[in-house]
C-alpha positions in Angstrom: 31.6 -8.1 -47.0 28.8 -10.4 -46.2 27.4 -12.8 -48.7 23.5 -13.3 -48.1 23.4 -17.1 -47.8 19.8 -18.6 -47.8 19.0 -20.2 -44.2 18.1 -23.8 -44.4 14.6 -24.7 -44.5 12.9 -26.3 -41.6 11.7 -30.0 -41.6 8.4 -30.3 -42.0 6.2 -31.5 -38.8 5.3 -34.8 -38.8 1.6 -35.6 -37.9 0.5 -36.8 -34.8 -1.1 -40.0 -34.2 -5.0 -39.5 -32.7 -6.9 -42.5 -31.0 -10.5 -43.1 -32.4 -11.9 -41.1 -29.5 -10.1 -38.2 -30.3 -11.1 -38.4 -33.8 -14.8 -38.7 -32.9 -14.7 -36.0 -30.4 -13.2 -33.6 -32.9 -16.1 -34.0 -35.2 -18.7 -33.7 -32.7 -19.9 -30.2 -31.9 -20.4 -30.8 -28.4 -18.5 -28.3 -25.8 -16.2 -30.1 -23.5 -17.7 -30.7 -19.9 -16.0 -28.7 -17.0 -13.7 -30.1 -14.8 -15.3 -30.3 -11.1 -13.2 -31.6 -8.4 -14.1 -32.7 -4.6 -12.4 -31.1 -2.1 -9.7 -33.1 -0.3 -10.4 -34.9 2.8 -7.6 -35.1 5.4 -7.0 -38.8 6.0 -5.1 -37.6 9.3 -6.9 -37.0 12.6 -7.2 -33.3 13.5 -5.7 -32.3 16.5 -7.8 -30.0 18.7 -6.2 -26.4 18.7 -4.2 -25.5 21.6 -5.9 -23.3 24.2 -3.9 -19.9 24.4 -2.1 -19.1 27.7 -4.0 -16.8 30.0 -2.7 -13.1 29.2 -0.8 -11.4 32.0 -0.9 -7.6 32.1 2.1 -5.6 30.8 3.7 -3.8 33.9 2.3 -0.1 34.2 -0.9 -1.0 32.6 -4.4 0.5 33.7 -7.8 -0.5 33.3 -9.9 0.8 30.5 -12.5 3.0 31.2 -15.5 3.2 29.2 -18.1 6.2 29.8 -21.3 6.6 27.3 -20.9 10.6 27.2 -17.2 10.1 25.8 -16.9 9.7 22.1 -15.3 6.5 21.3 -11.7 6.2 22.3 -11.6 9.1 24.5 -10.9 9.2 28.0 -12.1 12.5 28.9 -14.8 14.4 27.4 -13.3 17.1 25.0 -9.7 15.5 24.8 -7.4 17.0 22.1 -7.3 15.3 19.0 -4.1 13.8 17.6 -3.5 13.8 13.8 -2.9 10.1 12.2 -1.7 9.7 8.8 -1.4 6.2 7.3 -1.3 4.5 4.2 -3.9 2.0 3.4 -4.6 0.0 0.1 -7.0 2.1 -2.4 -9.3 -0.8 -2.6 -10.0 -0.3 1.4 -10.2 3.4 1.2 -13.0 2.7 -1.7 -14.8 0.5 0.6 -14.8 2.7 3.5 -15.7 5.7 1.6 -18.7 3.7 0.2 -19.7 2.9 4.0 -19.2 6.4 4.9 -21.5 7.7 1.9 -24.0 4.8 2.5 -24.2 6.0 6.4 -24.7 9.3 5.3 -27.3 8.9 2.7 -29.4 6.4 4.9 -28.5 6.9 8.3 -27.3 3.7 8.9 -25.0 2.7 10.8 -25.9 6.0 13.0 -22.3 5.6 14.6 -20.4 6.6 11.2 -20.9 10.2 10.5 -17.7 10.3 8.9 -14.2 8.7 7.8 -12.8 9.9 11.3 -15.5 8.3 13.2 -15.3 5.4 11.2 -11.4 4.7 12.0 -11.8 5.8 15.2 -14.5 3.1 15.8 -12.7 0.5 13.8 -9.2 1.5 16.0 -10.7 1.4 19.3 -12.3 -2.0 18.6 -9.0 -3.7 17.4 -7.3 -1.9 20.4 -9.4 -3.5 22.8 -9.9 -6.9 21.2 -5.6 -6.7 21.4 -5.5 -5.5 24.9 -8.0 -8.5 26.0 -5.9 -11.0 24.1 -2.1 -9.9 25.0 -2.5 -7.9 28.5 -5.6 -9.4 30.2 -8.1 -6.4 29.3 -6.1 -3.8 30.8 -4.9 -1.1 28.2 -1.0 -0.6 27.2 1.1 1.6 28.9 2.3 4.5 26.4 5.7 3.9 25.0 8.4 6.9 25.7 8.8 6.9 21.9 7.4 5.0 18.9 9.6 4.3 15.8 8.8 6.6 12.7 8.9 5.6 9.2 8.6 2.3 7.4 8.6 -0.8 9.2 12.3 -2.8 8.9 12.7 -5.4 6.7 12.5 -8.9 8.2 15.4 -11.1 7.7 
């Protein structure tokens, strides 16, 4: 059997002491000024960025061939396509779709005719940049097997 006992009342809060400046600020109706902050300046001398060592080609590399008649990324005209499925952020997809729609509507940029063309152009540029940076401009040799699925967790 429970008896209903009243809870003890809470002690009233003590009023805080306010300074005269705070009292006058609360009586005036001016909004507070936004805080602005100057960017920090480093007091230390900035060392120059190290120059990367010259890249050495990976064994079995071959030179990249560019032919103006090819579609970007093709090594020969009419090369069989390879289906590639990737997961990208929704916002990136929306931005890319907007670019494809803009290109379809205005005709500029003229090389972007579809989402496939946009992805192909971007992939060719990214691979060429990495080949130049890490493999002395030579194309990387294809692997015998490429890992599939999710990337392994880093420990």
